C-alpha positions as CSV (number, residue, x, y, z in Angstrom):
1,M,-45.6,-71.5,12.4
2,A,-46.1,-72.4,16.0
3,G,-42.9,-74.4,15.9
4,V,-40.9,-71.3,15.0
5,V,-42.5,-68.6,17.2
6,G,-44.6,-70.6,19.6
7,I,-48.1,-69.4,18.7
8,G,-50.4,-68.7,15.8
9,G,-50.8,-72.2,14.4
10,G,-53.9,-73.0,16.5
11,M,-55.7,-69.8,15.5
12,M,-54.9,-70.4,11.9
13,L,-56.2,-74.0,12.2
14,I,-59.5,-73.0,13.8
15,A,-60.0,-70.3,11.2
16,I,-59.3,-72.7,8.2
17,L,-61.2,-75.8,9.4
18,P,-64.7,-74.7,8.7
19,S,-63.9,-73.9,5.1
20,F,-63.3,-77.6,4.2
21,G,-66.9,-78.5,5.2
22,L,-65.7,-81.9,6.5
23,L,-66.7,-81.4,10.1
24,P,-70.0,-80.4,11.7
25,L,-69.9,-77.3,13.8
26,N,-70.2,-79.2,17.1
27,A,-67.0,-81.2,16.2
28,L,-64.8,-78.2,15.3
29,I,-63.6,-77.3,18.8
30,P,-63.0,-80.9,20.0
31,V,-61.1,-82.0,16.9
32,H,-59.1,-78.7,17.1
33,A,-58.3,-79.5,20.7
34,L,-57.0,-83.0,20.1
35,T,-54.9,-81.8,17.1
36,Q,-53.5,-78.9,19.2
37,M,-52.7,-81.3,22.0
38,S,-50.6,-83.4,19.6
39,S,-49.0,-80.3,18.1
40,N,-48.0,-78.8,21.4
41,L,-46.9,-82.1,23.0
42,S,-44.7,-82.9,20.0
43,R,-43.2,-79.4,20.0
44,A,-42.4,-79.7,23.7
45,L,-40.8,-83.2,23.2
46,F,-38.7,-82.0,20.2
47,G,-37.3,-79.2,22.4
48,W,-37.5,-81.0,25.8
49,E,-34.1,-79.9,26.9
50,A,-35.3,-76.3,26.9
51,V,-38.5,-76.9,28.9
52,K,-38.5,-75.2,32.4
53,T,-40.1,-78.1,34.2
54,E,-40.3,-76.2,37.5
55,V,-43.2,-74.1,36.2
56,I,-45.3,-77.1,35.1
57,P,-46.7,-78.2,38.5
58,K,-47.8,-74.6,39.3
59,F,-49.5,-74.3,35.9
60,F,-51.1,-77.7,36.2
61,I,-52.7,-77.0,39.6
62,G,-54.1,-73.7,38.2
63,S,-55.4,-75.5,35.1
64,L,-57.3,-78.1,37.1
65,L,-59.0,-75.4,39.2
66,G,-59.6,-73.2,36.2
67,I,-61.3,-75.8,34.0
68,G,-63.5,-76.9,36.8
69,F,-64.5,-73.4,37.7
70,F,-65.2,-72.1,34.2
71,A,-67.1,-75.3,33.1
72,G,-69.5,-74.6,36.0
73,L,-69.6,-70.9,35.3
74,L,-70.8,-71.6,31.8
75,Y,-74.2,-72.5,33.3
76,I,-74.5,-69.3,35.3
77,V,-73.2,-66.3,33.4
78,S,-72.4,-65.2,29.9
79,L,-68.7,-65.1,29.0
80,T,-69.2,-63.2,25.7
81,Y,-66.8,-60.4,26.6
82,V,-64.0,-62.5,27.9
83,P,-61.9,-62.2,24.7
84,L,-62.0,-58.4,25.0
85,F,-60.4,-58.6,28.5
86,I,-57.8,-61.1,27.2
87,G,-56.9,-58.9,24.3
88,V,-56.5,-55.8,26.5
89,Y,-54.4,-57.8,29.1
90,I,-52.0,-59.0,26.4
91,L,-51.5,-55.6,24.9
92,L,-50.9,-53.9,28.2
93,S,-48.6,-56.8,29.3
94,L,-46.5,-56.5,26.2
95,W,-46.2,-52.8,25.9
96,S,-47.0,-51.0,29.2
97,H,-44.2,-50.8,31.8
98,T,-46.5,-49.3,34.3
99,F,-49.0,-52.1,33.9
100,N,-46.3,-54.7,34.4
101,Q,-45.0,-53.1,37.5
102,R,-48.5,-53.1,39.1
103,I,-49.4,-56.7,38.3
104,R,-46.0,-58.2,39.0
105,H,-47.1,-59.3,42.5
106,Y,-50.2,-61.1,41.2
107,E,-49.0,-62.6,37.9
108,N,-47.8,-66.2,38.3
109,Y,-48.2,-69.6,36.7
110,Y,-51.0,-70.7,39.1
111,L,-53.1,-67.8,37.9
112,I,-52.1,-68.1,34.2
113,G,-52.9,-71.8,34.3
114,F,-56.3,-71.1,35.9
115,L,-57.2,-68.5,33.3
116,Q,-55.7,-70.1,30.2
117,T,-57.1,-73.6,30.7
118,G,-60.4,-72.4,32.2
119,L,-61.1,-69.9,29.5
120,S,-60.0,-72.2,26.7
121,I,-63.3,-74.1,26.8
122,V,-65.1,-70.9,25.7
123,V,-62.3,-68.8,24.1
124,G,-60.1,-70.1,21.3
125,A,-57.0,-67.9,21.8
126,T,-55.8,-68.2,25.3
127,G,-52.3,-69.4,24.5
128,P,-50.9,-65.8,24.3
129,L,-51.6,-65.5,28.1
130,T,-48.8,-68.0,28.8
131,M,-46.5,-66.7,26.0
132,S,-46.7,-63.2,27.3
133,L,-45.6,-64.3,30.8
134,L,-42.8,-66.5,29.4
135,L,-41.5,-63.8,27.2
136,K,-41.1,-61.5,30.2
137,E,-39.3,-64.1,32.3
138,Y,-37.0,-65.7,29.7
139,E,-34.9,-64.3,26.9
140,D,-34.0,-67.6,25.2
141,K,-36.4,-68.3,22.3
142,D,-36.1,-72.1,22.8
143,I,-37.1,-71.9,26.4
144,V,-40.1,-69.6,25.5
145,V,-41.4,-71.9,22.7
146,A,-40.7,-75.3,24.3
147,T,-42.0,-74.4,27.8
148,G,-45.0,-72.6,26.2
149,A,-45.7,-75.8,24.2
150,A,-45.5,-78.0,27.4
151,L,-48.0,-75.7,29.2
152,M,-50.4,-75.5,26.3
153,S,-50.3,-79.3,25.9
154,I,-51.7,-79.4,29.5
155,T,-54.5,-77.0,28.5
156,H,-55.5,-79.0,25.4
157,T,-55.2,-82.4,27.2
158,L,-57.6,-81.2,29.9
159,K,-60.0,-79.9,27.2
160,V,-60.0,-83.3,25.4
161,I,-60.8,-85.0,28.7
162,V,-63.7,-82.6,29.3
163,F,-65.1,-83.3,25.8
164,L,-64.8,-87.0,26.4
165,F,-66.6,-86.6,29.7
166,F,-69.5,-84.9,27.8
167,G,-69.7,-87.7,25.3
168,F,-67.9,-86.5,22.2
169,V,-66.8,-89.4,20.1
170,F,-63.4,-88.7,18.6
171,W,-63.4,-92.1,16.8
172,D,-66.0,-90.8,14.4
173,Y,-63.4,-88.5,12.9
174,L,-60.4,-90.9,13.0
175,W,-59.1,-90.3,9.5
176,I,-59.4,-86.5,9.7
177,L,-57.6,-86.6,13.0
178,A,-54.9,-88.9,11.8
179,A,-54.1,-86.6,8.9
180,M,-54.2,-83.4,11.0
181,I,-52.1,-84.9,13.8
182,T,-49.5,-86.2,11.3
183,G,-49.3,-82.7,9.8
184,A,-49.1,-81.1,13.2
185,V,-46.2,-83.3,14.4
186,A,-44.4,-82.8,11.1
187,G,-44.9,-79.1,11.4
188,S,-43.6,-79.1,15.0
189,Y,-40.4,-80.9,13.8
190,A,-39.9,-78.5,10.9
191,G,-40.5,-75.4,13.0
192,T,-38.1,-76.6,15.7
193,Q,-35.4,-77.0,13.1
194,L,-36.1,-73.5,11.6
195,R,-36.2,-71.8,15.0
196,G,-32.5,-72.2,15.5
197,K,-31.8,-70.1,12.4
198,I,-33.7,-67.0,13.7
199,D,-31.9,-64.2,15.6
200,G,-32.9,-64.0,19.2
201,K,-33.8,-60.3,19.3
202,R,-35.7,-60.5,16.0
203,F,-37.6,-63.5,17.4
204,V,-38.7,-61.5,20.5
205,M,-40.0,-58.6,18.3
206,V,-41.8,-61.0,15.9
207,L,-43.4,-62.8,18.8
208,K,-44.5,-59.5,20.4
209,V,-46.0,-58.2,17.1
210,L,-47.8,-61.5,16.6
211,L,-49.2,-61.6,20.1
212,S,-50.3,-58.0,19.6
213,A,-52.0,-58.9,16.3
214,L,-53.9,-61.7,18.0
215,A,-54.9,-59.4,20.9
216,V,-56.2,-56.8,18.5
217,K,-58.1,-59.5,16.6
218,L,-59.8,-60.6,19.8
219,I,-60.8,-57.0,20.7
220,V,-62.1,-56.1,17.2
221,G,-64.0,-59.4,17.0
222,I,-65.9,-58.5,20.1
223,M,-66.5,-54.9,19.1
224,L,-67.9,-56.0,15.7
225,K,-70.5,-58.3,17.3
């Protein structure tokens, strides 16, 4: 799914993982992060010719600052309502011309990297932040998906490093990780091949609808708590 439209696979994975009963709760997010790192990196490599490399340094700098800031912030304040603000931002960004006009001077890859990677350690669905920005800047679906994958691989790589720093032992889940990573890479390849068969305008609409659905899920999830 992510290989075709750029997002959605990670959220499906984190939703399905607990149902197998193979992982303790404290291992779900780290295992998910390493699998998603492999998924996004392979998707970027399969479509490397379409990656806009000039945005990567900006996003990376923002990501380093973001993960340091939010890791420290976890010890000070509650970030319970962060998903609500992410959901509202995505919906306004996708559908409100007035909103986009007003934030245009502030929206950039430094800020998106800061927010996406920083918030990713507490919120599962930060990928749409990057995708909504790419969708506004580029019309080519291969550029949107491949560049989004490259940026999200940075996010997940930094998350994995943080989990290693805090002592999580990935080796204990070697066989599960091997199976999931194999599936993720195979899915990236299949999705990359299928993406070329989708009409560009239809792709944009599908992506906008999917992003909107994810945003609504975030908002509803908070309101039902």
